[in-house]
Backbone as numpy.savetxt, mean C-alpha at the origin, in Angstrom:
# Nx Ny Nz CAx CAy CAz Cx Cy Cz
8.50 -1.20 -16.67 6.52 -0.89 -16.71 6.76 0.06 -15.58
5.42 1.17 -15.81 5.12 1.66 -13.76 4.43 0.37 -13.68
3.71 0.85 -12.11 2.90 0.41 -11.27 1.11 1.12 -12.04
0.25 -0.05 -11.64 -0.96 1.00 -11.98 -1.41 1.68 -9.97
-1.02 2.05 -9.70 -1.53 2.99 -8.76 -3.63 2.58 -8.17
-3.91 3.00 -9.75 -4.95 2.94 -9.58 -5.73 1.78 -9.33
-5.23 0.57 -9.93 -5.25 -1.47 -10.21 -5.13 -1.65 -8.52
-3.80 -1.63 -8.06 -4.05 -1.80 -7.33 -4.64 -1.31 -5.81
-4.68 0.08 -6.01 -6.39 0.13 -4.58 -7.60 -0.42 -5.11
-7.85 -0.49 -6.01 -9.28 -0.84 -5.99 -9.12 -2.52 -5.45
-8.13 -3.20 -6.30 -8.38 -4.77 -5.74 -8.30 -5.20 -4.54
-7.47 -4.16 -3.76 -7.19 -3.90 -2.18 -8.78 -3.63 -1.68
-9.29 -2.73 -1.77 -10.84 -2.51 -2.13 -11.74 -2.89 -2.27
-11.24 -4.25 -2.62 -12.52 -4.98 -3.73 -11.89 -6.43 -2.77
-10.34 -6.09 -1.20 -10.73 -7.51 -1.04 -10.02 -8.77 -1.67
-8.40 -7.88 -2.63 -7.94 -9.09 -3.70 -6.32 -9.01 -3.08
-6.43 -9.61 -1.99 -5.71 -8.88 -1.04 -4.33 -9.66 -1.73
-4.92 -10.47 -2.54 -3.22 -11.15 -3.27 -2.94 -10.24 -4.07
-3.90 -9.85 -4.83 -3.25 -10.09 -6.25 -2.76 -8.58 -6.10
-3.36 -7.24 -4.99 -2.41 -6.09 -5.61 -1.68 -5.82 -4.77
-1.30 -7.21 -3.99 0.19 -7.93 -3.15 0.69 -7.24 -5.16
0.35 -8.45 -5.43 1.02 -9.42 -6.66 1.89 -8.07 -7.47
0.89 -7.29 -7.52 1.07 -5.80 -8.65 1.48 -4.97 -8.54
1.79 -4.68 -6.68 2.62 -3.00 -6.44 3.87 -3.81 -6.13
4.35 -5.35 -5.08 5.34 -5.63 -5.39 6.71 -5.22 -5.87
6.79 -5.58 -6.33 7.79 -5.90 -8.02 8.28 -3.94 -8.08
7.38 -3.31 -7.30 7.55 -1.88 -7.83 8.14 -0.89 -6.48
8.72 -0.40 -6.77 9.92 0.35 -5.38 9.73 1.75 -5.18
9.34 2.37 -6.55 8.74 4.03 -6.78 7.75 4.43 -4.75
9.14 5.70 -4.72 7.95 5.97 -2.85 6.71 5.42 -3.22
5.65 5.24 -3.72 3.72 5.60 -3.89 3.93 3.94 -3.69
4.70 3.15 -4.47 4.49 2.20 -4.29 4.40 0.78 -3.17
5.42 1.78 -2.84 6.44 1.43 -1.27 5.20 2.16 0.16
4.68 2.58 0.11 3.55 3.55 0.57 2.06 2.77 0.93
1.77 1.58 -0.46 0.19 1.30 -0.67 1.44 -0.63 -0.75
2.56 -0.28 -0.45 2.84 -1.70 0.03 2.66 -2.31 1.80
3.23 -0.63 2.28 2.75 -1.29 3.51 2.03 -1.03 4.13
0.88 -0.35 2.83 -1.00 -0.44 3.66 -0.82 -1.76 4.16
-0.58 -2.04 3.05 -1.40 -3.94 2.70 -0.63 -4.38 3.21
0.29 -4.23 3.93 0.78 -5.09 4.71 -0.07 -4.90 6.09
-0.42 -3.86 6.74 -1.03 -3.14 7.44 -2.41 -3.59 7.60
-2.96 -3.49 6.72 -4.47 -4.92 5.79 -4.37 -6.07 6.19
-3.46 -7.22 6.37 -3.20 -8.67 6.42 -2.78 -8.03 7.87
-2.35 -6.98 8.42 -2.20 -7.54 10.18 -0.33 -7.60 10.55
0.80 -7.29 9.61 2.20 -7.71 10.08 2.59 -6.25 9.55
2.68 -5.89 10.46 3.31 -4.73 10.57 4.48 -4.41 10.33
5.03 -5.56 11.04 7.08 -5.19 11.10 6.75 -4.64 10.09
6.56 -5.73 8.15 7.07 -5.86 7.57 6.43 -4.68 7.03
4.51 -3.77 7.41 3.61 -3.23 6.63 4.91 -1.52 6.90
6.14 -1.51 8.46 6.76 -0.53 8.83 8.16 -0.82 7.79
8.28 -1.33 7.30 9.60 -1.45 6.43 9.53 -1.14 5.15
8.42 -1.14 5.13 7.64 -0.40 2.93 8.06 0.95 3.38
6.61 1.36 4.18 6.69 3.06 4.71 7.55 3.77 5.25
8.61 2.71 5.47 9.99 3.23 5.43 10.68 3.22 4.54
11.10 1.67 3.47 10.95 2.15 2.19 10.40 3.73 0.88
8.90 4.46 2.16 8.12 4.89 0.67 8.45 6.30 1.10
9.51 6.56 2.30 10.49 7.93 3.18 8.91 8.56 4.15
8.58 7.65 5.14 6.82 7.45 6.11 7.40 6.53 6.76
7.06 7.52 8.10 6.79 5.73 9.01 5.78 5.40 9.33
5.12 4.31 9.85 3.97 3.56 10.36 2.67 4.94 10.23
2.19 4.97 10.07 1.12 5.90 9.50 0.19 5.22 11.45
-0.32 5.89 12.29 -0.98 5.97 12.93 -2.56 6.28 12.85
-3.18 6.18 12.23 -4.90 6.38 11.32 -5.62 5.22 10.92
-6.24 5.22 10.25 -7.72 3.72 10.42 -6.78 3.43 9.69
-7.59 2.35 9.08 -7.22 2.01 7.38 -7.74 2.87 6.48
-9.01 3.10 7.23 -9.61 3.29 5.87 -9.47 5.46 6.04
-8.59 5.22 6.50 -8.35 7.34 6.38 -7.44 6.35 5.82
-6.39 5.12 5.45 -5.03 5.07 4.98 -5.59 5.86 3.10
-6.98 4.52 3.92 -7.08 4.56 2.18 -7.04 6.08 1.16
-8.10 6.00 2.20 -8.49 7.79 1.70 -7.66 8.57 1.27
-6.39 8.24 1.55 -4.64 9.47 1.66 -3.92 9.33 0.69
-4.52 7.82 0.56 -3.17 6.49 -0.79 -5.31 7.52 -1.79
-5.41 6.88 -1.96 -6.12 7.81 -3.33 -6.40 8.83 -3.36
-5.86 9.68 -2.28 -5.97 11.52 -2.91 -4.77 11.21 -3.64
-4.09 10.86 -2.96 -2.82 10.68 -4.70 -2.04 10.91 -5.39
-3.29 10.11 -5.72 -3.69 9.78 -7.27 -4.60 10.63 -8.08
């Protein structure tokens, strides 16, 4: 089953970190990994975030969380 990226991002925006993390962590596609990395940035776990962004084909971004959320949302 494909990840519902929009739902994951919506849950994250609403503060439902646990639920959004549970939904995305079982997926290994590039975009899911980037979202997973973003969620760990929100959590404050930058080592884990760095790992997941790397799996998503990019470095840990230096933008704000709000800017990163907007970037991810624009990819939908």
